[in-house]
C-alpha positions in Angstrom: 140.4 159.9 70.7 137.3 157.7 70.5 135.3 160.7 69.3 135.8 162.8 72.5 135.7 166.5 72.1 138.9 168.4 72.8 137.8 169.3 76.3 137.4 165.7 77.3 140.6 164.1 76.0 141.8 161.5 78.5 145.3 160.1 78.8 145.2 156.4 79.4 148.0 154.7 81.4 147.8 151.0 80.8 149.3 149.1 83.7 148.4 145.6 82.7 151.0 143.5 80.9 148.4 142.3 78.4 147.2 145.9 77.8 143.8 144.6 77.0 141.6 147.6 76.2 137.9 148.0 77.1 135.7 150.9 76.1 134.2 152.4 79.3 132.7 155.8 79.9 133.8 157.2 76.5 137.5 156.3 76.8 139.9 153.3 76.5 141.2 151.7 79.6 143.4 148.6 80.4 141.7 145.8 82.3 143.9 146.7 85.3 144.6 150.3 84.2 144.2 153.6 85.9 143.0 156.7 84.1 144.4 160.2 84.3 142.4 163.0 82.8 143.6 166.3 81.4 141.8 169.3 82.8 139.2 170.5 80.3 139.7 173.9 78.7 137.5 176.4 80.6 134.3 177.3 78.8 131.0 178.8 79.8 128.0 176.6 80.6 125.7 175.7 77.7 122.3 177.4 77.7 119.1 175.4 78.0 116.6 175.0 75.2 112.8 174.7 75.7 111.7 171.6 73.8 108.4 170.4 75.3 106.3 170.5 72.1 108.8 168.8 69.9 109.4 166.1 72.5 105.7 165.2 72.7 104.4 167.1 75.8 101.0 168.6 75.1 99.6 169.6 78.4 97.9 172.9 79.4 97.6 173.8 83.0 94.2 175.3 83.9 92.9 176.9 87.1 90.8 174.0 88.3 90.8 174.5 92.0 88.8 176.9 94.2 90.3 180.4 94.7 94.1 180.3 94.7 94.3 176.9 96.3 97.0 175.6 93.9 97.7 174.8 90.4 98.7 171.2 89.9 102.0 169.4 90.0 104.4 167.8 87.5 106.9 165.1 88.5 109.5 162.8 87.0 108.6 159.2 88.0 109.8 156.0 86.3 106.4 154.3 85.9 107.4 151.4 83.7 110.7 150.6 85.5 112.8 150.8 82.3 115.4 153.2 83.9 114.3 156.5 82.3 112.0 159.1 83.9 108.4 159.4 82.7 106.2 162.4 83.5 103.0 162.7 85.5 101.2 166.0 85.6 98.0 167.3 87.2 96.0 170.5 86.5 94.4 169.8 83.1 90.9 171.1 82.6 88.5 168.2 83.2 91.0 166.4 85.5 92.6 163.9 83.1 96.1 163.1 84.4 98.9 163.7 82.1 100.9 160.5 81.8 103.8 160.6 79.4 106.1 157.6 78.7 109.8 158.4 78.0 110.8 156.4 75.0 114.4 156.2 76.3 115.7 159.1 74.2 114.0 161.9 76.0 110.9 162.0 73.7 107.5 161.2 75.2 104.5 159.1 74.2 101.1 160.3 75.6 99.6 157.5 77.7 97.0 159.8 79.4 93.9 158.4 77.7 94.6 154.7 78.4 96.4 155.0 81.8 93.2 155.5 83.8 89.6 156.6 83.6 90.0 158.3 86.9 89.5 162.1 86.7 91.1 164.3 89.3 89.8 167.9 88.5 91.2 169.2 91.8 94.6 167.4 91.4 97.6 169.0 93.0 100.8 167.4 94.3 102.2 164.3 92.6 104.6 161.8 94.3 105.5 158.3 93.4 106.7 155.2 95.4 106.2 151.5 95.4 104.1 151.4 98.5 103.1 147.8 98.0 106.5 146.4 97.1 105.3 144.8 93.9 108.1 146.2 91.7 106.5 149.3 90.2 105.9 153.0 91.2 102.5 153.8 92.5 101.1 157.4 92.6 99.7 159.5 95.3 98.0 162.7 94.3 96.7 165.4 96.6 93.5 167.3 95.9 91.8 170.5 97.2 88.1 170.2 98.1 88.2 166.6 97.0 89.6 163.3 98.4 93.3 162.6 97.8 94.0 159.7 95.5 96.2 156.6 95.7 96.6 155.0 92.3 98.1 151.5 92.2 100.3 150.8 89.2 99.1 147.7 87.5 101.8 147.8 84.7 101.7 149.0 81.1 100.7 152.5 82.3 97.4 151.3 83.8 96.4 152.5 87.2 93.6 151.5 89.7 92.2 153.8 92.4 92.8 152.1 95.7 92.3 155.2 97.9 89.4 153.8 99.9 91.0 150.4 100.7 94.4 152.0 101.4 92.7 154.4 103.9 94.4 157.6 102.6 91.5 159.7 101.3 91.7 162.5 103.9 88.7 164.6 105.0 87.1 166.6 102.1 90.6 167.3 100.8 93.0 170.1 101.8 96.0 168.3 100.4 98.9 170.2 99.0 102.3 168.5 99.1 103.3 165.0 100.0 106.4 163.0 100.7 107.5 159.4 101.1 109.9 158.0 103.7 110.5 155.1 106.1 110.3 157.0 109.3 110.1 153.9 111.6 112.8 151.8 109.9 110.6 148.8 109.1 111.4 148.9 105.4 107.9 150.0 104.3 107.5 153.5 102.9 105.3 155.8 104.9 103.5 158.8 103.6 103.2 162.4 105.0 100.5 164.6 103.5 100.6 168.4 104.0 97.1 169.9 104.4 96.8 173.6 103.7 93.7 175.0 105.6 92.2 178.3 106.7 91.1 181.5 105.0 92.8 180.5 101.7 89.7 178.4 101.0 86.7 180.7 101.2 84.1 177.9 100.8 86.0 175.3 102.8 83.7 174.0 105.5 86.4 172.7 107.8 88.9 175.4 108.8 91.5 173.1 110.4 92.4 169.8 108.8 95.5 168.3 110.4 98.5 167.0 108.5 98.6 163.2 108.1 101.4 160.8 108.6 100.2 157.5 107.2 102.2 154.5 108.5 102.5 151.7 105.9 101.2 148.5 107.5 102.7 146.3 104.8 99.4 144.9 103.6 98.4 147.7 101.3 96.7 149.8 104.0 97.8 152.8 106.1 97.0 154.2 109.5 97.4 157.8 110.5 99.9 158.2 113.3 100.5 162.0 113.1 98.6 162.9 116.3 100.4 160.2 118.3 103.8 161.4 117.0 103.0 165.1 117.4 103.4 166.0 113.7 99.8 166.7 112.8 100.4 170.4 112.8 97.4 171.4 115.0 95.6 172.9 112.0 98.6 174.9 110.7 98.4 175.8 107.0 101.1 173.4 105.7 102.0 173.6 102.1 104.9 171.3 101.9 107.1 169.0 104.0 110.1 166.7 103.5 111.5 163.6 105.0 115.3 164.4 105.0 118.2 163.0 107.0 119.5 166.5 107.9 122.0 165.1 110.5 123.1 162.2 108.4 122.6 159.6 111.1 120.7 157.2 108.9 117.0 157.9 109.7 114.3 160.1 108.2 114.0 163.4 110.0 111.1 165.7 109.1 111.0 169.4 108.0 107.5 171.0 107.7 106.9 174.2 105.6 104.0 176.3 106.8 102.2 179.3 105.2 101.3 182.4 107.1 104.5 182.5 109.2 105.5 186.0 108.4 106.9 187.8 111.4 106.7 184.6 113.5 103.2 185.7 114.6 101.2 182.6 113.5 102.7 179.5 111.9 106.4 178.9 111.6 108.2 176.0 110.0 109.1 173.0 112.1 112.1 170.7 112.2 111.6 167.3 113.8 114.6 165.0 114.6 113.9 161.3 114.3 114.8 159.6 117.5 114.2 155.9 117.2 111.0 156.3 115.1 109.6 159.1 117.2 109.9 162.9 116.5 111.5 165.5 118.7 110.8 169.2 117.8 114.2 170.9 117.6 113.1 173.9 115.6 114.2 176.6 117.9 117.5 174.9 118.9 118.4 174.3 115.2 117.5 177.9 114.1 115.1 176.6 111.4 111.9 178.4 112.3 111.7 180.1 108.9 109.0 182.7 109.7 107.9 182.9 106.1 105.0 181.9 103.8 106.8 178.7 102.8 105.6 177.3 99.5 108.5 175.2 98.4 111.5 173.5 100.1 114.8 173.0 98.4 117.2 170.4 99.8 120.9 170.1 98.8 124.4 170.8 99.9 124.6 174.3 98.4 127.8 175.4 100.1 129.6 172.0 99.6 130.4 171.3 103.3 128.9 167.8 103.2 125.6 168.6 104.9 122.2 169.2 103.4 121.0 172.8 103.4 117.4 174.1 103.4 115.9 176.8 101.1 112.3 178.1 101.6 110.4 180.2 99.1 108.4 183.1 100.4 106.1 186.0 99.4 107.3 189.6 99.1 108.3 192.0 100.5 111.6 191.5 102.2 113.2 189.4 103.8 112.3 187.2 100.8 113.2 183.6 100.4 115.2 181.9 103.2 118.5 180.0 102.8 119.6 178.0 105.9 123.1 176.5 105.7 123.6 173.3 107.7 126.6 173.5 110.1 126.7 169.8 110.7 126.0 170.1 114.4 122.2 170.3 114.2 122.2 174.0 113.8 121.7 176.2 110.7 122.8 179.7 109.7 120.5 182.1 107.9 122.4 183.7 105.0 120.0 184.4 102.1 120.7 188.1 102.1 124.5 187.6 102.2 124.5 184.9 99.5 122.1 187.0 97.4 119.2 184.5 96.9 116.3 186.3 98.7 114.5 186.8 95.3 111.9 189.2 96.7 109.3 187.8 94.4 106.3 185.5 95.0 108.1 182.2 95.1 106.8 178.6 94.8 108.9 175.7 93.6 112.7 175.5 94.1 115.4 172.9 93.8 119.2 172.5 93.9 121.0 170.8 91.0 124.4 170.9 89.2 123.5 172.6 86.0 126.9 172.5 84.4 128.6 169.4 85.9 131.2 171.5 87.7 130.6 169.8 91.1 128.8 172.8 92.6 125.0 173.2 92.9 122.9 175.8 91.3 119.5 176.9 92.8 116.4 177.2 90.6 113.4 179.2 91.9 110.0 179.7 90.3 107.9 182.8 90.6 104.1 183.2 90.0 103.6 187.0 89.7 104.7 187.4 86.1 108.3 187.8 87.4 111.2 185.9 86.0 112.2 182.6 87.4 115.7 182.7 88.9 118.8 180.5 88.7 121.6 181.1 91.1 125.1 179.6 90.5 127.1 178.8 93.7 130.2 180.9 94.0 132.9 181.0 96.6 132.4 184.8 96.8 129.0 186.3 97.8 126.6 187.3 96.5 126.3 184.5 94.0 125.4 185.4 90.4 121.8 185.1 89.1 122.0 183.4 85.7 118.4 182.6 84.7 118.3 184.7 81.6 121.8 183.7 80.6 120.8 180.0 80.8 117.5 180.5 79.0 115.3 179.4 82.0 114.0 182.7 83.3 110.4 182.3 81.9 108.5 185.4 82.8 105.0 184.1 83.7 103.1 182.3 86.5 105.4 179.4 87.3 104.6 177.2 90.3 106.3 173.8 90.0 109.7 172.5 88.9 111.2 169.1 88.8 114.5 167.7 87.6 115.8 164.7 85.7 118.2 163.6 83.0 115.4 162.8 80.5 117.7 161.9 77.5 120.5 160.1 79.3 123.1 162.5 78.0 124.7 163.2 81.4 123.1 166.5 82.4 120.0 167.6 84.4 116.9 168.8 82.5 114.1 170.8 84.1 110.3 170.5 83.8 108.4 173.7 84.7 104.6 174.0 85.1 103.2 177.4 84.2 99.6 178.3 84.9 97.4 178.8 81.8 100.2 177.6 79.6 101.9 174.5 78.4 104.4 172.5 80.3 107.9 173.8 79.7 110.7 171.3 79.2 114.2 172.9 79.5 116.8 170.7 77.8 120.3 171.0 79.3 123.1 170.9 76.7 126.0 170.6 79.1 126.6 166.8 79.2 129.2 166.8 76.4 131.3 169.6 78.0 132.2 168.2 81.4 132.3 164.8 83.1 129.6 163.4 85.2 128.5 160.2 87.0 125.1 158.9 88.1 124.1 156.3 90.7 120.9 154.3 90.9 120.8 153.1 94.5 119.2 149.7 94.8 117.6 148.6 98.0 116.1 145.4 99.4 112.4 144.9 99.3 110.1 146.4 100.4 112.1 149.6 99.9 113.8 148.5 96.7 114.2 152.0 95.4 116.3 152.8 98.5 114.3 155.9 99.5 116.2 157.7 102.2 119.6 156.4 101.3 122.5 158.9 101.4 125.2 158.9 98.7 128.7 160.5 99.3 130.8 161.0 96.2 134.5 161.8 96.5 136.4 163.3 93.6 140.0 164.6 93.9 139.6 165.1 97.6 136.2 166.9 97.4 133.0 165.4 98.6 129.5 165.8 97.2 126.5 164.4 99.1 122.8 163.8 98.2 119.9 161.8 99.4 117.3 159.7 97.5 114.1 161.7 98.2 110.6 160.9 97.1 108.7 164.2 97.1 109.0 167.1 99.5 112.1 168.5 97.8 110.4 171.3 95.6 106.7 172.2 95.7 104.1 169.5 94.8 106.6 167.6 92.6 109.2 164.9 92.6 112.6 164.6 91.0 113.9 161.4 89.5 115.5 159.0 92.0 118.9 158.6 90.3 121.6 160.6 92.0 123.6 162.9 89.7 127.1 164.3 90.4 129.1 166.6 88.2 132.8 165.8 88.0 134.1 168.7 85.9 137.5 167.5 84.5 137.7 164.1 86.4 137.4 160.9 84.5 136.8 158.8 87.6 135.4 159.0 91.1 137.8 158.3 93.9 135.2 156.6 96.0 131.4 156.5 96.6 129.9 155.6 99.9 126.2 154.7 100.4 124.3 154.5 103.6 121.0 152.7 103.2 118.0 153.6 105.2 118.1 150.0 106.7 121.6 150.6 108.1 123.6 148.8 105.4 126.7 150.6 104.1 129.1 150.1 101.2 131.9 151.9 99.5 133.0 151.5 95.9 136.2 152.8 94.3 137.6 153.9 90.9 134.4 153.9 88.9 134.7 155.6 85.6 132.8 158.8 84.7 130.1 159.4 82.1 128.0 156.4 83.1 125.0 155.5 85.2 125.9 152.9 87.7 123.7 150.8 90.0 124.9 150.4 93.6 123.7 147.3 95.5 123.8 146.8 99.2 126.1 144.1 100.6 123.2 141.7 101.1 122.5 141.5 97.4 126.1 141.2 96.0 126.9 138.1 93.9 123.3 137.2 93.3 123.3 137.8 89.5 119.8 136.5 88.8 118.2 138.0 91.9 116.7 134.8 93.2 117.9 135.4 96.7 120.7 132.9 96.7 124.1 132.5 95.0 124.0 129.5 92.7 125.9 128.0 89.8 124.3 130.4 87.3 125.6 133.4 89.3 129.1 131.9 89.5 129.1 131.4 85.7 128.0 135.0 85.2 130.9 136.2 87.4 133.5 134.3 85.3 132.0 135.6 82.1 132.1 139.2 83.4 135.8 139.3 84.3 137.5 142.6 83.5 136.6 146.2 84.0 133.2 146.5 85.7 130.4 147.5 83.2 126.9 148.8 83.7 124.8 145.8 84.5 127.6 143.9 86.2 127.9 146.1 89.4 126.6 143.4 91.8 129.5 141.1 90.7 132.1 143.7 91.9 132.1 142.1 95.4 134.9 144.2 96.8 133.9 147.5 95.0 137.3 148.1 93.3 135.9 148.7 89.8 137.0 145.4 88.5 135.5 141.9 88.3 138.2 139.4 88.9 139.4 136.4 90.9 139.2 138.4 94.1 135.4 138.8 93.6 135.0 135.2 92.6 136.6 134.0 95.8 134.1 136.2 97.8 131.2 135.0 95.7 132.2 131.3 96.1 132.0 131.8 99.9 128.3 132.8 99.5 127.8 129.9 97.0 129.0 127.4 99.6 126.8 128.9 102.2 123.7 129.0 100.0 124.3 125.5 98.7 123.7 124.2 102.2 120.4 126.0 102.5 117.4 123.9 101.3 115.3 125.4 98.4 
């Protein structure tokens, strides 16, 4: 049926009298139909294949920083705004950034030589956000023993160094990780920079450089408010931090991962609750101290209870890496040993992702001491199985960074791993044709048009999956793509999807078909087809032309979110049209 493999055969029940068929998400469906899907035959997940070289990635990571201060970063960031993830990597000998354009099929064009003449030989963490709200993703790159760098995206893979004018250089440079988030709710994206100081830098002249929270002033400049808000760390050796709405109340809370916390003698991790744009330390009350050498932070709902959990990598020996499961009441339980994810290797990057589209998350962890990288598959019984070798992603070497994206738009999540003294590793996932999936690109209003900090809840057959749009902080020195991915297993449709934007807007859509990437717009943007800020005649004509099953590109015309574009939506749009027609241009 329409070329679907046997495991994805869908039974279409046409409820419309006309029986008009439209091809959506790989199956036929009536314009007013509902889809029932047969359960796929059980089959094992497809292994990954390493394809960096054949897909155009030619980047060798060299030890370019002093001592063991860090080894670059590699992130998925859509630099040209065409909807697919490009790659930015630091750590090359000489400091030339690796800038690779995705051609839309998961193959890459090397733009490094023309993107910028800026050399960052001490380059570390890479995060991207549109800090100036001009419509494209800018780059912030941390450095060790050199100033951090803010690179403004000028389009066509050309960047300009605006570090000095933006005011984010930092002192001498102790930068490690960085993360973007709108902590004060003004719409502009703020930047937290983790500074790792102390004995790790034998020739570092300043032993204690505080962490920085740069508040975006909306004019291209930033001001450091970390001391005033009590999140500068007091000279703690911070490797990574994340803005994450751990209590799902709509604002950006803050989790800080510190090194040298073993035994709770020196520096422990910190959890700060956002209360009206200020931060309250609830570390002890929440049980999130994590007395570890935290290099990476993983964020995701590992146990499927609807709340984001925390995973922190560590150095051996035991107790190893830490897994903290969120109870939903501002407390966490430590269960790494029971779940079987302590690792007991020198860990760095980590992330949660649904590797086989079954609706449950896996956990991927990188190790740097010539030990295998690990992948753990969630299971209802503990300990969970470790499947790195089985999936072909174990890579015995010196791996530090990992990031995740669907690079080839085939409906599964691929992995980018950065290995010291070796080439980038690109693990291609071959699962997309075996089970169903759905992806959501959350759209926000300017200046936060990428909807950083928005929370997405996806309901399928009574089960909920939850994720947040995060820009950096989730992993180590890297950033995942911003599109939110959900595995649906045998379901051809989502029951409903709810989005809570960082600015407080909320919306729910229903009955959207699987195997597509959908954009979700906030209520304030619905009906405005041409994006000019008002609903005019052109928008109304577009609505009428789009009647039928909603299709990718027409989501903003589905005013009531029922998966159809019809007269009900037109009536709602005409109300806006009448309102806007009375407003002078």
